[in-house]
C-alpha positions as CSV (number, residue, x, y, z in Angstrom):
1,L,-59.0,-17.3,54.0
2,G,-60.3,-14.7,51.6
3,K,-57.7,-12.2,52.8
4,L,-55.0,-14.8,52.4
5,V,-56.1,-15.7,48.8
6,Q,-56.1,-12.0,47.9
7,D,-52.6,-11.5,49.4
8,I,-51.3,-14.4,47.4
9,G,-52.9,-13.0,44.3
10,D,-51.1,-9.8,44.8
11,T,-47.7,-11.5,44.8
12,D,-45.5,-10.7,41.9
13,G,-45.7,-13.5,39.3
14,V,-49.2,-14.8,40.4
15,N,-52.0,-14.1,38.0
16,Y,-54.8,-15.8,40.0
17,I,-55.6,-18.3,42.7
18,A,-58.9,-20.1,43.1
19,I,-60.4,-22.9,45.3
20,Q,-63.1,-25.0,43.6
21,D,-65.1,-28.1,43.9
22,S,-67.3,-29.9,41.5
23,S,-70.2,-27.4,42.1
24,G,-68.2,-24.2,41.4
25,I,-65.8,-21.6,42.8
26,I,-65.5,-21.5,46.6
27,I,-63.1,-18.6,46.8
28,A,-60.9,-16.8,44.3
29,T,-58.9,-13.6,43.6
30,A,-60.8,-10.5,42.5
31,N,-59.9,-10.8,38.8
32,I,-61.8,-14.1,38.4
33,D,-65.5,-14.0,37.5
34,S,-65.8,-17.6,36.1
35,M,-63.7,-20.7,35.9
36,T,-64.1,-24.0,34.0
37,S,-65.5,-26.9,36.1
38,P,-64.1,-30.5,36.2
39,A,-67.0,-31.7,34.3
40,A,-66.2,-29.4,31.3
41,D,-62.4,-29.6,31.5
42,P,-60.8,-33.0,31.1
43,F,-57.6,-31.7,32.5
44,L,-59.3,-30.7,35.8
45,S,-61.3,-33.9,35.8
46,R,-58.1,-36.0,35.5
47,S,-56.4,-34.2,38.3
48,V,-59.4,-34.5,40.7
49,A,-59.9,-38.2,39.8
50,S,-56.2,-39.1,40.3
51,G,-55.6,-36.8,43.2
52,E,-52.3,-35.7,41.5
53,T,-51.0,-32.2,41.0
54,L,-51.0,-31.4,37.3
55,T,-49.6,-28.5,35.4
56,R,-50.4,-26.9,32.0
57,F,-50.0,-23.8,29.9
58,T,-53.3,-22.2,29.3
59,D,-54.9,-18.8,28.4
60,F,-56.2,-16.4,30.9
61,H,-57.6,-13.0,29.8
62,G,-55.6,-13.3,26.5
63,K,-52.3,-14.0,28.3
64,E,-50.4,-17.3,28.5
65,V,-50.2,-18.6,32.1
66,F,-48.7,-21.6,33.7
67,E,-51.5,-23.3,35.8
68,V,-51.0,-25.7,38.7
69,V,-54.0,-27.7,39.8
70,R,-53.8,-29.5,43.3
71,P,-56.7,-31.6,44.7
72,F,-56.7,-31.5,48.5
73,N,-59.9,-33.3,49.5
74,H,-60.5,-36.4,47.4
75,Q,-63.9,-37.2,49.1
76,T,-65.5,-33.8,48.4
77,G,-63.6,-33.1,45.1
78,E,-62.1,-29.8,46.3
79,F,-59.0,-28.5,44.5
80,I,-56.9,-25.4,44.3
81,R,-55.9,-23.7,41.0
82,L,-52.9,-21.4,40.8
83,G,-52.1,-19.3,37.7
84,L,-48.6,-18.1,37.3
85,T,-46.9,-15.8,34.8
86,T,-44.6,-17.8,32.6
87,Q,-41.7,-15.5,33.5
88,H,-41.6,-16.8,37.0
89,I,-42.3,-20.4,36.2
90,R,-39.2,-21.8,37.9
91,E,-39.9,-19.8,41.1
92,T,-43.5,-21.0,41.2
93,E,-42.4,-24.6,40.6
94,R,-39.9,-24.4,43.5
95,S,-42.7,-23.1,45.8
96,A,-45.4,-25.6,44.6
97,I,-43.7,-28.9,44.2
98,L,-42.8,-31.3,47.0
99,R,-39.4,-31.1,48.7
100,A,-38.2,-34.2,46.9
101,I,-39.2,-32.9,43.5
102,L,-37.7,-29.5,44.4
103,S,-34.4,-31.1,45.2
104,S,-34.4,-32.9,41.9
105,V,-35.1,-29.7,40.0
106,I,-32.3,-27.9,41.9
107,L,-29.9,-30.8,41.0
108,L,-31.1,-30.6,37.4
109,V,-30.6,-26.8,37.4
110,L,-27.1,-27.2,38.9
111,G,-26.3,-29.9,36.4
112,G,-27.5,-27.7,33.6
113,L,-25.4,-24.8,34.9
114,G,-22.4,-27.1,35.1
115,S,-23.0,-28.2,31.5
116,I,-23.4,-24.6,30.4
117,W,-20.2,-23.7,32.2
118,I,-18.3,-26.6,30.6
119,V,-19.7,-25.7,27.1
120,S,-19.0,-22.0,27.7
121,S,-15.5,-22.8,28.9
122,E,-14.8,-24.9,25.8
123,N,-16.3,-22.2,23.5
124,Y,-14.2,-19.6,25.2
125,K,-11.1,-21.6,24.7
126,A,-12.1,-22.2,21.0
127,L,-12.8,-18.5,20.6
128,K,-9.5,-17.5,22.3
129,T,-7.6,-20.0,20.1
130,A,-9.4,-18.6,16.9
131,Y,-8.7,-15.0,18.0
132,E,-5.0,-15.8,18.6
133,R,-4.8,-17.5,15.3
134,I,-6.4,-14.6,13.5
135,E,-4.3,-12.1,15.4
136,T,-1.2,-14.1,14.6
137,Y,-2.2,-14.4,10.9
138,T,-3.1,-10.7,10.6
139,G,0.0,-9.7,12.4
140,S,2.1,-11.9,10.2
141,I,0.5,-10.4,7.1
142,L,1.1,-6.9,8.3
143,K,4.7,-7.7,9.4
144,N,5.6,-9.2,6.0
145,M,3.8,-6.7,3.8
146,S,6.1,-5.0,1.3
147,D,4.0,-1.9,1.7
148,A,4.4,0.3,4.8
149,V,1.4,0.5,7.1
150,V,1.0,3.1,9.8
151,A,-2.2,3.7,12.0
152,I,-3.2,6.3,14.5
153,N,-6.2,6.6,16.9
154,A,-8.7,9.4,17.1
155,N,-6.3,11.4,19.3
156,G,-3.6,11.3,16.6
157,D,-1.3,8.9,18.5
158,I,0.5,6.1,16.7
159,T,-1.1,2.6,17.3
160,L,0.5,0.5,14.6
161,V,3.7,0.4,12.6
162,N,4.7,-2.6,10.4
163,R,8.2,-3.8,9.5
164,A,8.2,-2.1,6.1
165,A,7.3,1.3,7.7
166,E,10.1,0.8,10.2
167,A,12.6,0.3,7.3
168,L,11.1,3.2,5.2
169,F,11.2,5.8,8.0
170,Q,14.1,4.2,10.1
171,I,12.0,4.0,13.2
172,Q,11.4,1.3,15.9
173,N,7.9,0.1,16.7
174,A,8.5,-0.1,20.4
175,D,9.8,3.5,20.5
176,I,7.0,5.3,18.9
177,L,3.8,3.4,19.8
178,G,1.5,5.7,21.7
179,M,3.5,8.8,20.6
180,P,2.0,11.7,18.7
181,C,2.1,11.2,15.0
182,A,3.0,14.9,14.3
183,V,6.2,14.4,16.4
184,E,7.4,11.0,15.3
185,L,6.2,10.8,11.7
186,A,6.0,14.5,10.5
187,P,6.3,13.7,6.7
188,L,3.3,11.2,6.8
189,C,1.2,12.8,9.5
190,P,-0.5,15.4,7.3
191,Y,-2.1,12.7,5.2
192,L,-3.3,10.8,8.3
193,K,-4.6,14.1,9.8
194,R,-6.6,14.9,6.7
195,G,-8.3,11.5,7.0
196,L,-8.9,12.1,10.7
197,D,-10.4,15.6,10.1
198,S,-12.6,14.6,7.0
199,G,-13.6,11.2,8.3
200,E,-13.3,9.9,4.7
201,N,-11.0,7.5,2.8
202,Q,-8.5,9.3,0.6
203,R,-6.0,8.3,-2.1
204,Y,-2.8,10.0,-3.2
205,D,-1.4,8.4,-6.3
206,E,1.9,10.1,-6.6
207,E,3.4,12.0,-3.6
208,K,6.9,13.1,-2.8
209,L,7.6,11.8,0.7
210,Q,10.7,12.6,2.8
211,T,12.0,9.3,4.3
212,A,15.3,8.1,5.8
213,H,16.4,7.2,2.3
214,G,15.8,10.6,0.9
215,T,12.9,11.9,-1.2
216,R,10.8,8.9,-2.4
217,I,7.8,8.8,-4.7
218,A,4.9,7.0,-2.9
219,S,1.3,6.0,-3.5
220,I,-0.6,6.6,-0.2
221,N,-4.0,5.2,0.6
222,V,-5.6,6.6,3.8
223,N,-8.5,4.6,5.3
224,V,-10.9,5.4,8.1
225,V,-12.1,2.8,10.6
226,R,-15.3,3.3,12.5
227,Q,-17.0,1.6,15.4
228,E,-20.5,0.1,15.1
229,D,-22.1,3.3,16.3
230,G,-20.3,5.2,13.5
231,K,-17.8,6.9,15.8
232,L,-14.3,7.2,14.3
233,E,-11.9,4.8,15.9
234,A,-8.7,4.9,13.8
235,V,-7.1,6.0,10.6
236,F,-4.4,4.0,8.9
237,A,-2.3,4.6,5.8
238,V,-0.8,2.1,3.3
239,I,2.3,3.6,1.7
240,K,3.7,2.0,-1.5
241,D,7.1,3.1,-2.6
242,I,6.9,3.5,-6.4
243,T,10.2,5.3,-6.9
244,E,11.8,2.5,-8.8
245,Q,8.6,2.0,-10.8
246,K,8.6,5.7,-11.8
247,R,12.2,5.4,-12.7
248,L,11.6,2.5,-15.0
249,E,8.6,4.3,-16.5
250,E,10.6,7.4,-17.1
251,N,13.4,5.4,-18.7
252,L,11.0,3.6,-20.9
253,Q,9.3,6.8,-22.0
254,R,12.7,8.4,-22.5
255,G,13.8,5.5,-24.6
256,E,10.6,5.5,-26.7
257,R,11.0,9.3,-27.2
258,I,14.6,9.0,-28.3
259,S,13.6,6.1,-30.6
260,A,10.9,8.2,-32.2
261,M,13.3,11.1,-32.6
262,G,15.7,8.7,-34.2
263,R,13.1,7.5,-36.7
264,L,12.2,11.1,-37.5
265,A,15.9,12.0,-37.9
266,S,16.4,9.1,-40.2
267,G,13.5,10.1,-42.4
268,V,14.6,13.7,-42.5
269,A,18.2,12.7,-43.2
270,H,17.2,10.5,-46.2
271,E,15.2,13.4,-47.6
272,I,18.0,15.9,-47.2
273,R,20.9,13.7,-48.3
274,N,20.1,13.5,-52.1
275,P,19.7,17.3,-52.7
276,L,22.6,17.9,-50.4
277,N,24.9,15.7,-52.5
278,A,23.7,17.5,-55.6
279,I,24.6,20.8,-54.0
280,G,28.0,19.5,-53.0
281,I,28.7,18.2,-56.5
282,I,27.6,21.5,-58.1
283,A,29.7,23.5,-55.7
284,Q,32.8,21.4,-56.5
285,R,32.2,21.9,-60.3
286,L,31.7,25.6,-59.9
287,K,35.0,25.8,-58.0
288,S,37.0,23.7,-60.4
289,E,35.4,24.3,-63.8
290,F,34.2,27.9,-63.8
291,E,36.6,30.7,-63.3
292,P,35.1,34.2,-63.0
293,E,36.7,37.1,-64.8
294,S,36.7,39.3,-61.7
295,D,36.7,38.6,-57.9
296,A,38.1,35.1,-58.5
297,E,39.5,34.8,-54.9
298,E,36.2,35.7,-53.3
299,Y,34.4,33.3,-55.7
300,N,36.7,30.4,-54.8
301,Q,36.3,31.1,-51.1
302,L,32.5,31.1,-51.4
303,A,32.5,27.8,-53.4
304,A,34.9,26.2,-50.9
305,T,32.6,27.3,-48.0
306,I,29.6,25.7,-49.8
307,V,31.6,22.4,-50.2
308,N,32.8,22.4,-46.6
309,E,29.4,23.2,-45.1
310,T,27.8,20.6,-47.3
311,R,30.3,18.0,-45.9
312,R,29.6,19.2,-42.4
313,I,25.8,18.8,-42.9
314,N,26.5,15.4,-44.4
315,D,28.4,14.4,-41.2
316,I,25.4,15.4,-39.1
317,I,23.2,13.4,-41.3
318,Q,25.5,10.4,-40.9
319,Q,25.2,10.8,-37.1
320,F,21.4,10.9,-37.5
321,L,21.5,7.6,-39.5
322,Q,23.9,6.0,-37.0
323,F,21.7,7.0,-34.1
324,S,18.5,5.7,-35.8
325,R,20.2,2.4,-36.7
326,P,22.4,1.5,-33.7
327,A,24.9,-1.2,-34.2
328,K,24.1,-4.6,-32.7
329,L,25.7,-5.1,-29.3
330,N,28.8,-7.3,-29.1
331,K,28.2,-8.8,-25.7
332,H,30.8,-10.8,-23.8
333,T,31.9,-11.3,-20.2
334,T,32.7,-7.8,-18.9
335,D,34.3,-6.4,-15.7
336,V,32.5,-3.2,-15.0
337,V,34.9,-2.1,-12.3
338,D,37.8,-2.4,-14.8
339,L,35.9,-0.2,-17.3
340,L,35.3,2.4,-14.7
341,A,39.0,2.4,-13.7
342,Q,40.0,2.8,-17.3
343,T,37.6,5.7,-17.7
344,S,39.0,7.4,-14.6
345,M,42.6,7.0,-15.8
346,M,41.7,8.5,-19.2
347,I,40.3,11.8,-17.7
348,R,42.7,12.0,-14.7
349,P,45.4,14.1,-16.6
350,E,42.9,16.7,-17.8
351,A,41.2,16.7,-14.3
352,E,44.6,17.3,-12.5
353,E,45.4,20.1,-15.0
354,K,42.0,21.7,-14.1
355,G,42.4,21.2,-10.3
356,V,39.6,18.6,-10.1
357,L,39.9,15.7,-7.6
358,I,39.2,12.2,-8.9
359,A,37.8,9.7,-6.3
360,E,37.0,6.0,-6.8
361,H,35.0,3.6,-4.5
362,Y,34.4,0.2,-6.0
363,D,32.7,-2.8,-4.3
364,K,33.6,-6.2,-5.7
365,L,31.2,-7.0,-8.5
366,P,30.3,-10.1,-10.5
367,T,31.0,-9.9,-14.3
368,I,28.1,-9.2,-16.6
369,K,27.3,-9.9,-20.3
370,A,27.8,-6.6,-22.0
371,D,29.4,-4.7,-24.9
372,A,32.5,-3.4,-23.2
373,D,33.2,-0.8,-25.9
374,K,29.7,0.7,-25.7
375,L,29.7,0.8,-21.9
376,K,33.1,2.5,-22.0
377,Q,31.6,5.1,-24.4
378,V,28.8,5.7,-21.8
379,F,31.2,6.1,-18.9
380,L,33.6,8.3,-20.8
381,N,30.7,10.5,-22.0
382,L,29.4,11.0,-18.5
383,A,32.9,11.6,-17.1
384,Q,33.6,14.2,-19.7
385,N,30.3,16.0,-18.9
386,A,31.2,15.9,-15.2
387,L,34.6,17.3,-15.9
388,E,33.2,20.2,-18.0
389,A,30.7,21.0,-15.1
390,C,33.6,21.2,-12.5
391,S,35.8,24.0,-11.5
392,Q,39.0,24.0,-9.5
393,G,38.5,22.3,-6.1
394,D,35.5,20.3,-7.3
395,K,35.4,16.5,-7.2
396,I,34.4,13.7,-9.6
397,E,33.6,10.3,-8.0
398,F,33.3,6.9,-9.6
399,S,31.6,4.2,-7.5
400,S,29.9,0.8,-7.9
401,R,28.0,-1.6,-5.7
402,Q,26.0,-4.8,-6.2
403,G,22.2,-4.7,-6.0
404,K,19.8,-7.7,-5.7
405,D,20.0,-8.7,-9.3
406,S,22.0,-5.9,-10.7
407,V,25.2,-3.9,-10.6
408,I,24.8,-0.2,-9.8
409,I,27.3,2.4,-11.1
410,K,27.4,6.0,-10.1
411,I,29.4,8.9,-11.7
412,S,28.9,12.0,-9.7
413,D,30.4,15.5,-9.5
414,T,30.3,18.5,-7.3
415,G,30.1,20.9,-10.2
416,H,27.6,23.6,-11.0
417,G,24.7,21.1,-11.5
418,I,21.8,21.1,-13.9
419,P,18.9,23.5,-13.5
420,A,15.7,21.8,-12.5
421,P,13.7,22.8,-15.6
422,E,16.3,21.2,-17.8
423,L,16.6,17.8,-16.1
424,D,13.7,16.3,-18.1
425,K,15.2,17.5,-21.4
426,I,18.9,16.4,-21.1
427,F,18.4,13.1,-22.8
428,N,16.4,14.6,-25.7
429,L,18.1,14.3,-29.1
430,Y,20.1,17.5,-30.0
431,Y,19.2,19.2,-26.7
432,T,22.3,20.9,-25.2
433,T,23.2,23.8,-23.0
434,K,26.9,23.9,-24.2
435,D,28.1,26.4,-26.8
436,S,30.1,23.7,-28.5
437,G,27.9,20.7,-27.7
438,S,26.2,18.5,-30.3
439,G,23.3,17.4,-28.1
440,I,23.6,13.8,-29.1
441,G,25.9,12.4,-26.3
442,L,23.3,11.7,-23.6
443,S,20.8,10.4,-26.2
444,I,23.4,7.8,-27.2
445,V,24.1,7.1,-23.5
446,Q,20.4,6.4,-23.0
447,Q,20.2,4.3,-26.1
448,I,23.2,2.1,-25.1
449,I,21.9,1.6,-21.6
450,S,18.4,0.7,-23.0
451,Q,20.1,-1.8,-25.3
452,H,21.6,-3.5,-22.2
453,N,18.1,-3.6,-20.6
454,G,19.4,-1.2,-18.0
455,V,18.2,2.0,-16.4
456,I,19.9,5.4,-16.1
457,D,18.7,8.0,-13.7
458,V,20.0,11.5,-12.9
459,Q,19.8,13.6,-9.8
460,S,21.1,17.2,-9.8
461,S,20.9,20.5,-8.0
462,E,22.8,23.7,-8.7
463,E,24.1,23.6,-5.1
464,N,25.2,19.9,-4.9
465,G,26.3,18.9,-8.4
466,T,25.1,16.0,-10.4
467,T,24.9,12.2,-10.0
468,F,24.2,9.7,-12.8
469,T,23.1,6.3,-11.6
470,I,23.2,3.3,-14.0
471,T,21.6,0.0,-13.1
472,L,22.6,-3.0,-15.3
473,P,21.1,-6.5,-14.9
474,I,23.6,-9.3,-13.8
């Protein structure tokens, strides 16, 4: 019996086993040197008195155990005590409780497992539904974002392209997913690669980006995504096309600059006008009232020159004043295509004489509220500039199309173009590269377009000629 008790005590999950009666320990495992008696322990006393198997959680050598007490001889008061580790409580219950109780426990466990399975299944369905909803919501946001979004994984392969990116780069999501970024999106890939190499978020406020629509100015935000362990998982870029915004800013700055120049010119003109008039009057008097005794012819020529130059300066001052105080627009319903056709007809004879081809491509446009005479002045000024830039065999093209809320007019030529350093200066007052130019034409063009709440933009290269694009609100 002692060997059997020791073997049981060595079983995994059993802390101790002891057989007792009212007088003390009969036999026990080696780790027991004393045990409470029924007389000192109400729990043992209740079990011995009732003859029932009782269980409890108690302390044994500083550890919590699950103790089972089983009386087996009611007449002599003998009982057995089994101490089990709490980790194996269910296994000890199955080996200690009667078959009927064991069956009930098994049924209870099976019922619990069934309940857990049902709850887990419902939770899984709820999680799946929530995930699909989030995925759909996130996908819908990405798909309908006006900004382009492109993502790559740690290997540099493309993992995500939204609809705006497809339109910007003229690509198809299905065709490039999983493909190397360097091959499929070469203009954007260097920015993503820098984020991949540095492992840090980066921002580029104003970058020139080659797209399917030509060179665009873009704001690029590169963001790094990491796993919980810090390992880099993906890099994605949000590309915002700010080309139109920059165009509007440049036109606004240009308009403000021209306005400031006009105010300065007006102030200078007022200061010069009075002494200039005095000079002119004195020169006329000298010419008509004072006759020199010698060199009369030379004297008269000099006096006439002073008078003529005074008048010429006065004309320039008059231009200053007209520019600084532009006439109020006389707006009425205007057909832009008709104005372009009239402008084309006006320069055609001179163009044919020079050997320059005139081309026209007009879409049907709605009428707009505008000052027709002022717009015609703009178109004629740009057309004359284009004609002066062209040589025999070159071409001038007039075109128009409708935008979302605007009409877009283009006057382009294949002439010698404008050097890049001069592009930012051509709208400045009195800036000209022509020997006979006044330098006020394009400033007036900018002023008139600004008065119409429009935008004028220029693109030029010495190899491909010049294109002026005017956008007017409908």
